A tleap script that builds the chain and sets N, CA, C and O, in Angstrom:
source leaprc.protein.ff14SB
mol = sequence {
  NMET THR ASP SER LYS TYR PHE THR THR THR
  LYS LYS GLY GLU ILE PHE GLU LEU LYS ALA
  GLU LEU ASN SER ASP LYS LYS GLU LYS LYS
  LYS GLU ALA VAL LYS LYS VAL ILE ALA SER
  MET THR VAL GLY LYS ASP VAL SER ALA LEU
  PHE PRO ASP VAL VAL ASN CYS MET GLN THR
  ASP ASN LEU GLU LEU LYS LYS LEU VAL TYR
  LEU TYR LEU MET ASN TYR ALA LYS CSER
}
set mol.1.N position { -1.019 12.491 15.112 }
set mol.1.CA position { -1.095 12.007 13.971 }
set mol.1.C position { -2.661 12.049 12.726 }
set mol.1.O position { -3.529 11.296 13.169 }
set mol.2.N position { -2.955 12.511 11.828 }
set mol.2.CA position { -4.230 12.097 11.328 }
set mol.2.C position { -3.999 11.407 10.185 }
set mol.2.O position { -3.074 11.717 9.435 }
set mol.3.N position { -4.660 10.597 9.990 }
set mol.3.CA position { -4.582 9.594 8.490 }
set mol.3.C position { -5.114 10.391 7.013 }
set mol.3.O position { -5.113 9.794 5.936 }
set mol.4.N position { -5.400 11.316 7.111 }
set mol.4.CA position { -6.460 12.028 6.566 }
set mol.4.C position { -4.810 12.408 4.912 }
set mol.4.O position { -4.942 12.566 3.698 }
set mol.5.N position { -4.177 12.403 5.360 }
set mol.5.CA position { -3.286 13.001 4.380 }
set mol.5.C position { -2.810 11.499 2.973 }
set mol.5.O position { -2.323 11.757 1.873 }
set mol.6.N position { -3.110 10.193 3.434 }
set mol.6.CA position { -3.448 9.228 2.657 }
set mol.6.C position { -4.163 9.580 1.550 }
set mol.6.O position { -3.856 9.318 0.387 }
set mol.7.N position { -5.171 10.211 1.951 }
set mol.7.CA position { -6.277 10.729 0.884 }
set mol.7.C position { -6.331 12.132 0.389 }
set mol.7.O position { -7.277 12.885 0.622 }
set mol.8.N position { -5.438 12.405 -0.200 }
set mol.8.CA position { -4.926 13.443 -0.803 }
set mol.8.C position { -5.694 13.107 -2.166 }
set mol.8.O position { -6.426 12.117 -2.139 }
set mol.9.N position { -5.611 13.741 -3.197 }
set mol.9.CA position { -6.211 13.761 -4.719 }
set mol.9.C position { -4.916 12.913 -5.272 }
set mol.9.O position { -3.880 12.857 -4.608 }
set mol.10.N position { -5.046 12.318 -6.424 }
set mol.10.CA position { -4.329 11.573 -7.235 }
set mol.10.C position { -4.220 12.394 -8.031 }
set mol.10.O position { -4.979 13.290 -8.401 }
set mol.11.N position { -2.214 11.785 -8.625 }
set mol.11.CA position { -1.671 12.808 -9.751 }
set mol.11.C position { -0.896 11.616 -10.262 }
set mol.11.O position { -0.502 10.586 -9.714 }
set mol.12.N position { -0.810 12.074 -11.446 }
set mol.12.CA position { -0.057 11.358 -12.559 }
set mol.12.C position { 0.892 10.285 -11.896 }
set mol.12.O position { 1.036 10.673 -10.736 }
set mol.13.N position { 1.590 9.149 -12.074 }
set mol.13.CA position { 1.883 8.841 -11.400 }
set mol.13.C position { 2.771 8.259 -10.307 }
set mol.13.O position { 3.890 7.970 -9.883 }
set mol.14.N position { 1.270 8.308 -10.141 }
set mol.14.CA position { 1.160 7.468 -8.834 }
set mol.14.C position { 1.663 6.558 -8.368 }
set mol.14.O position { 2.430 6.495 -7.407 }
set mol.15.N position { 1.136 5.533 -9.229 }
set mol.15.CA position { 1.183 3.986 -9.045 }
set mol.15.C position { 2.970 3.802 -9.198 }
set mol.15.O position { 3.711 3.186 -8.432 }
set mol.16.N position { 3.310 4.505 -10.361 }
set mol.16.CA position { 5.286 3.683 -10.015 }
set mol.16.C position { 5.724 4.619 -8.684 }
set mol.16.O position { 6.470 4.007 -7.919 }
set mol.17.N position { 5.297 6.401 -8.146 }
set mol.17.CA position { 6.335 6.480 -7.466 }
set mol.17.C position { 5.104 5.434 -5.870 }
set mol.17.O position { 5.221 5.872 -4.725 }
set mol.18.N position { 4.501 4.677 -6.026 }
set mol.18.CA position { 3.638 4.027 -4.999 }
set mol.18.C position { 4.756 2.608 -5.363 }
set mol.18.O position { 5.068 1.980 -4.351 }
set mol.19.N position { 5.185 2.232 -6.319 }
set mol.19.CA position { 6.058 0.808 -6.678 }
set mol.19.C position { 6.986 1.144 -6.020 }
set mol.19.O position { 7.062 0.705 -4.873 }
set mol.20.N position { 7.856 1.907 -6.453 }
set mol.20.CA position { 8.780 2.241 -5.456 }
set mol.20.C position { 9.323 2.700 -4.324 }
set mol.20.O position { 10.512 2.689 -4.007 }
set mol.21.N position { 8.221 3.183 -3.612 }
set mol.21.CA position { 7.835 3.077 -2.061 }
set mol.21.C position { 8.244 1.829 -1.702 }
set mol.21.O position { 9.292 1.517 -1.136 }
set mol.22.N position { 6.909 0.793 -2.250 }
set mol.22.CA position { 7.035 -0.620 -1.505 }
set mol.22.C position { 8.401 -1.253 -1.800 }
set mol.22.O position { 8.806 -2.006 -0.914 }
set mol.23.N position { 9.184 -1.097 -2.863 }
set mol.23.CA position { 10.422 -1.789 -3.108 }
set mol.23.C position { 11.423 -1.211 -2.071 }
set mol.23.O position { 12.328 -1.996 -1.787 }
set mol.24.N position { 11.455 -0.108 -1.497 }
set mol.24.CA position { 11.828 0.509 -0.572 }
set mol.24.C position { 12.815 -0.289 0.537 }
set mol.24.O position { 12.190 -0.976 1.346 }
set mol.25.N position { 14.112 -0.284 0.657 }
set mol.25.CA position { 14.662 -0.696 2.033 }
set mol.25.C position { 14.353 -0.368 3.106 }
set mol.25.O position { 14.928 -0.846 4.084 }
set mol.26.N position { 13.176 0.706 3.244 }
set mol.26.CA position { 13.153 1.431 4.713 }
set mol.26.C position { 11.519 0.574 4.862 }
set mol.26.O position { 10.541 0.339 4.153 }
set mol.27.N position { 12.039 0.299 6.378 }
set mol.27.CA position { 10.849 -0.548 6.536 }
set mol.27.C position { 9.780 0.853 6.864 }
set mol.27.O position { 8.710 0.653 6.290 }
set mol.28.N position { 9.782 1.865 7.436 }
set mol.28.CA position { 9.089 3.212 7.906 }
set mol.28.C position { 8.199 2.905 6.542 }
set mol.28.O position { 7.108 2.350 6.420 }
set mol.29.N position { 9.256 3.590 5.390 }
set mol.29.CA position { 8.656 3.768 4.124 }
set mol.29.C position { 7.999 2.472 3.666 }
set mol.29.O position { 6.969 2.751 3.051 }
set mol.30.N position { 8.135 1.620 3.711 }
set mol.30.CA position { 7.392 0.187 3.240 }
set mol.30.C position { 5.569 0.993 3.752 }
set mol.30.O position { 4.647 1.497 3.110 }
set mol.31.N position { 5.819 0.730 5.115 }
set mol.31.CA position { 4.790 0.754 5.549 }
set mol.31.C position { 3.847 2.291 5.770 }
set mol.31.O position { 2.751 2.385 6.323 }
set mol.32.N position { 4.423 3.077 5.333 }
set mol.32.CA position { 3.377 4.019 4.718 }
set mol.32.C position { 2.984 3.961 2.997 }
set mol.32.O position { 1.909 4.119 2.419 }
set mol.33.N position { 4.199 3.698 2.551 }
set mol.33.CA position { 3.336 3.353 0.987 }
set mol.33.C position { 1.861 1.950 1.211 }
set mol.33.O position { 0.689 2.073 0.857 }
set mol.34.N position { 2.288 1.161 1.659 }
set mol.34.CA position { 0.990 0.057 2.171 }
set mol.34.C position { -0.358 1.104 2.648 }
set mol.34.O position { -1.485 1.116 2.154 }
set mol.35.N position { 0.181 1.951 3.766 }
set mol.35.CA position { -1.318 2.798 3.953 }
set mol.35.C position { -1.783 4.163 2.553 }
set mol.35.O position { -2.618 5.067 2.542 }
set mol.36.N position { -0.758 3.687 1.541 }
set mol.36.CA position { -1.512 5.114 1.029 }
set mol.36.C position { -2.345 4.219 -0.496 }
set mol.36.O position { -3.184 4.772 -1.207 }
set mol.37.N position { -1.783 2.608 -0.723 }
set mol.37.CA position { -2.167 2.193 -1.011 }
set mol.37.C position { -3.720 1.586 -1.194 }
set mol.37.O position { -4.444 1.346 -2.160 }
set mol.38.N position { -3.850 1.455 0.433 }
set mol.38.CA position { -4.851 1.093 1.113 }
set mol.38.C position { -5.989 2.061 0.622 }
set mol.38.O position { -6.946 1.763 -0.093 }
set mol.39.N position { -5.634 3.442 1.232 }
set mol.39.CA position { -6.356 4.261 0.804 }
set mol.39.C position { -6.840 4.573 -0.589 }
set mol.39.O position { -7.989 4.778 -0.981 }
set mol.40.N position { -5.760 4.564 -1.208 }
set mol.40.CA position { -6.227 4.638 -2.870 }
set mol.40.C position { -7.623 3.519 -3.241 }
set mol.40.O position { -8.656 4.031 -3.674 }
set mol.41.N position { -7.548 1.986 -3.034 }
set mol.41.CA position { -7.684 1.518 -2.594 }
set mol.41.C position { -9.610 1.324 -1.951 }
set mol.41.O position { -10.586 0.715 -2.389 }
set mol.42.N position { -9.400 2.069 -0.938 }
set mol.42.CA position { -10.689 2.361 -0.523 }
set mol.42.C position { -11.701 3.480 -1.559 }
set mol.42.O position { -12.816 3.335 -2.060 }
set mol.43.N position { -10.805 4.499 -1.575 }
set mol.43.CA position { -12.169 5.234 -2.738 }
set mol.43.C position { -12.261 4.642 -3.902 }
set mol.43.O position { -12.707 5.464 -4.703 }
set mol.44.N position { -12.062 3.626 -4.403 }
set mol.44.CA position { -12.468 2.874 -5.497 }
set mol.44.C position { -11.314 3.301 -6.657 }
set mol.44.O position { -11.651 3.531 -7.819 }
set mol.45.N position { -9.803 3.383 -6.163 }
set mol.45.CA position { -9.150 3.666 -7.277 }
set mol.45.C position { -8.594 1.898 -7.179 }
set mol.45.O position { -8.507 1.175 -6.187 }
set mol.46.N position { -8.239 1.560 -8.865 }
set mol.46.CA position { -7.554 -0.024 -9.050 }
set mol.46.C position { -6.125 0.240 -8.710 }
set mol.46.O position { -5.462 1.211 -9.077 }
set mol.47.N position { -5.665 -0.951 -7.811 }
set mol.47.CA position { -4.319 -0.547 -7.511 }
set mol.47.C position { -3.581 -2.179 -7.125 }
set mol.47.O position { -2.682 -2.593 -6.392 }
set mol.48.N position { -5.012 -3.021 -8.542 }
set mol.48.CA position { -3.930 -4.141 -7.995 }
set mol.48.C position { -3.160 -4.283 -9.080 }
set mol.48.O position { -2.996 -5.456 -9.415 }
set mol.49.N position { -2.658 -3.509 -9.708 }
set mol.49.CA position { -1.188 -3.499 -10.599 }
set mol.49.C position { -0.264 -3.482 -9.391 }
set mol.49.O position { 0.866 -3.535 -9.876 }
set mol.50.N position { -0.157 -3.434 -7.975 }
set mol.50.CA position { 1.018 -3.294 -7.195 }
set mol.50.C position { 0.483 -4.464 -6.412 }
set mol.50.O position { 0.305 -4.222 -5.218 }
set mol.51.N position { 0.289 -5.266 -6.682 }
set mol.51.CA position { -0.265 -6.899 -5.821 }
set mol.51.C position { 1.494 -7.248 -5.920 }
set mol.51.O position { 2.159 -7.232 -4.884 }
set mol.52.N position { 1.908 -7.446 -6.784 }
set mol.52.CA position { 3.002 -8.260 -6.480 }
set mol.52.C position { 4.366 -7.824 -5.463 }
set mol.52.O position { 5.281 -8.329 -4.813 }
set mol.53.N position { 3.736 -6.433 -5.870 }
set mol.53.CA position { 5.078 -5.661 -4.428 }
set mol.53.C position { 4.436 -5.365 -3.087 }
set mol.53.O position { 4.894 -5.355 -1.945 }
set mol.54.N position { 3.070 -5.096 -3.649 }
set mol.54.CA position { 2.682 -5.153 -1.856 }
set mol.54.C position { 2.748 -6.658 -0.850 }
set mol.54.O position { 2.694 -6.704 0.379 }
set mol.55.N position { 2.870 -7.722 -1.733 }
set mol.55.CA position { 2.746 -9.061 -1.185 }
set mol.55.C position { 4.560 -8.915 -0.757 }
set mol.55.O position { 5.042 -9.061 0.366 }
set mol.56.N position { 5.060 -8.694 -1.628 }
set mol.56.CA position { 6.546 -8.308 -1.151 }
set mol.56.C position { 6.744 -7.758 0.093 }
set mol.56.O position { 7.800 -7.943 0.697 }
set mol.57.N position { 5.702 -7.000 0.610 }
set mol.57.CA position { 5.595 -6.642 2.248 }
set mol.57.C position { 6.010 -7.257 3.217 }
set mol.57.O position { 6.731 -7.071 4.197 }
set mol.58.N position { 5.121 -8.423 2.531 }
set mol.58.CA position { 5.164 -9.416 3.917 }
set mol.58.C position { 6.642 -10.259 4.245 }
set mol.58.O position { 6.513 -11.225 4.997 }
set mol.59.N position { 7.464 -10.084 3.944 }
set mol.59.CA position { 9.074 -10.435 4.201 }
set mol.59.C position { 9.080 -9.377 5.633 }
set mol.59.O position { 10.053 -8.629 5.726 }
set mol.60.N position { 8.284 -9.329 6.455 }
set mol.60.CA position { 9.187 -8.361 7.531 }
set mol.60.C position { 8.645 -8.979 8.947 }
set mol.60.O position { 7.706 -9.771 9.025 }
set mol.61.N position { 9.423 -8.466 10.079 }
set mol.61.CA position { 9.000 -8.394 11.459 }
set mol.61.C position { 7.705 -7.728 11.828 }
set mol.61.O position { 6.961 -8.350 12.586 }
set mol.62.N position { 7.417 -6.802 11.487 }
set mol.62.CA position { 6.370 -5.628 11.794 }
set mol.62.C position { 5.440 -6.162 11.538 }
set mol.62.O position { 5.090 -6.675 10.474 }
set mol.63.N position { 4.859 -6.079 12.670 }
set mol.63.CA position { 3.223 -7.221 12.648 }
set mol.63.C position { 1.894 -6.005 12.021 }
set mol.63.O position { 0.830 -6.306 11.479 }
set mol.64.N position { 2.451 -4.558 12.346 }
set mol.64.CA position { 0.965 -3.574 11.293 }
set mol.64.C position { 1.193 -3.780 10.332 }
set mol.64.O position { 0.286 -4.179 9.601 }
set mol.65.N position { 2.866 -3.576 9.684 }
set mol.65.CA position { 2.987 -4.091 8.505 }
set mol.65.C position { 2.389 -5.411 7.371 }
set mol.65.O position { 2.086 -5.308 6.183 }
set mol.66.N position { 2.374 -6.483 8.167 }
set mol.66.CA position { 1.410 -7.497 8.079 }
set mol.66.C position { 0.100 -7.373 7.851 }
set mol.66.O position { -0.473 -7.626 6.792 }
set mol.67.N position { -0.428 -6.941 8.955 }
set mol.67.CA position { -2.204 -6.618 9.004 }
set mol.67.C position { -2.473 -5.507 8.009 }
set mol.67.O position { -3.645 -5.180 7.829 }
set mol.68.N position { -1.572 -4.938 7.391 }
set mol.68.CA position { -1.587 -3.605 6.363 }
set mol.68.C position { -2.147 -4.643 5.508 }
set mol.68.O position { -3.334 -4.745 5.200 }
set mol.69.N position { -0.578 -5.894 4.922 }
set mol.69.CA position { -0.859 -6.114 3.842 }
set mol.69.C position { -1.861 -7.247 3.441 }
set mol.69.O position { -2.325 -7.494 2.328 }
set mol.70.N position { -2.131 -8.046 4.977 }
set mol.70.CA position { -3.609 -8.701 4.973 }
set mol.70.C position { -4.877 -8.034 4.534 }
set mol.70.O position { -5.620 -8.734 3.846 }
set mol.71.N position { -5.240 -6.887 4.786 }
set mol.71.CA position { -6.009 -6.167 4.272 }
set mol.71.C position { -6.227 -6.014 2.886 }
set mol.71.O position { -7.330 -6.202 2.373 }
set mol.72.N position { -5.103 -5.641 2.190 }
set mol.72.CA position { -4.903 -5.594 1.333 }
set mol.72.C position { -5.502 -7.131 0.075 }
set mol.72.O position { -6.178 -7.229 -0.950 }
set mol.73.N position { -4.730 -8.052 0.997 }
set mol.73.CA position { -5.032 -9.104 0.050 }
set mol.73.C position { -6.718 -9.199 0.310 }
set mol.73.O position { -7.409 -8.673 -0.563 }
set mol.74.N position { -7.344 -9.773 1.339 }
set mol.74.CA position { -8.269 -10.119 1.612 }
set mol.74.C position { -9.180 -9.313 0.387 }
set mol.74.O position { -9.752 -9.912 -0.524 }
set mol.75.N position { -9.183 -7.871 0.567 }
set mol.75.CA position { -9.985 -6.929 -0.743 }
set mol.75.C position { -9.869 -7.709 -2.762 }
set mol.75.O position { -10.471 -7.581 -3.828 }
set mol.76.N position { -8.602 -8.534 -2.147 }
set mol.76.CA position { -7.676 -8.609 -3.914 }
set mol.76.C position { -8.609 -9.961 -3.788 }
set mol.76.O position { -9.125 -10.193 -4.881 }
set mol.77.N position { -8.962 -10.877 -2.830 }
set mol.77.CA position { -8.832 -12.215 -2.895 }
set mol.77.C position { -10.585 -12.154 -2.871 }
set mol.77.O position { -10.933 -12.940 -1.990 }
set mol.78.N position { -11.017 -11.928 -3.098 }
set mol.78.CA position { -12.454 -11.361 -3.825 }
set mol.78.C position { -13.141 -11.530 -4.356 }
set mol.78.O position { -14.292 -11.929 -4.537 }
set mol.79.N position { -11.803 -10.947 -4.863 }
set mol.79.CA position { -11.946 -10.382 -6.911 }
set mol.79.C position { -12.336 -11.787 -7.832 }
set mol.79.O position { -12.471 -11.706 -9.053 }
savepdb mol mol.pdb
quit
């Protein structure tokens, strides 16, 4: 599986879609959403509006998801 799908062009309402995915009950959907958030962050898009939703994803047993959230937090901890 390639990760290039996370770097597709942005569209209107993407932040709201990501917010909904981050608040999903499905762990896999949350992980995909955090990957999309990090991809957007990597290309310079401001995703700080999703901070509370990303932090809520910490309440999981999934280690990969926790690492992704830590990556997001480290980026915005510098700000």
